[in-house]
C-alpha positions, 0 to 999 in steps of 0.5 A: 963857612960860618954862614952855613951854620944853624943856631937853634934857639930853645924856647923857655918850655924846651929849656925847662924840659931839658933841665928837668930831664937832666936833673932826673938823670943826675938824681938817678946817677947819684942814687945808683952811685950811693947803692954801689958804695953801699954794696962795696961797704957790705963787701968790705964789712964781710971781709973785715968781720972775718966770715968764712971764705966759702961765704964771702966769695960767692956774695962778693961775686954777686955784689960785683955782678950787680955793680957791673949791671948798674954801671952799664945800665946807668953810667954807660947810658944803656937806659936811654932810648935807642939802646934796647936791642944793645942792652938785650944782647949784652944782658943775654950774653951775660946770662949765657956766660953765667949759665956756662960758668955755673954749669962748669962749676957744677960739673967740676965740683959735683 
């Protein structure tokens, strides 16, 4: 039923607003991507330089955790409106998981 469809025509102001909003979002995505590439280069450089395994493993795990948060927040669009509660529960779960793993590692190693 083609006659029931509604075509929304944007005004020039709406078009400019959406264009600016998308440009800002793309700039943020590119900056986040550059940060993640930099973090990856840090990890590869540490391994190539031959640092101690006891130094490399925790730092690589930390860098990986930072990249997971960045990917969830920016590339999965968790920074947008309406995702606050979802992001809260997801990051709270990640925090509880981190504390649990830290607790077990502390109990086992000490």
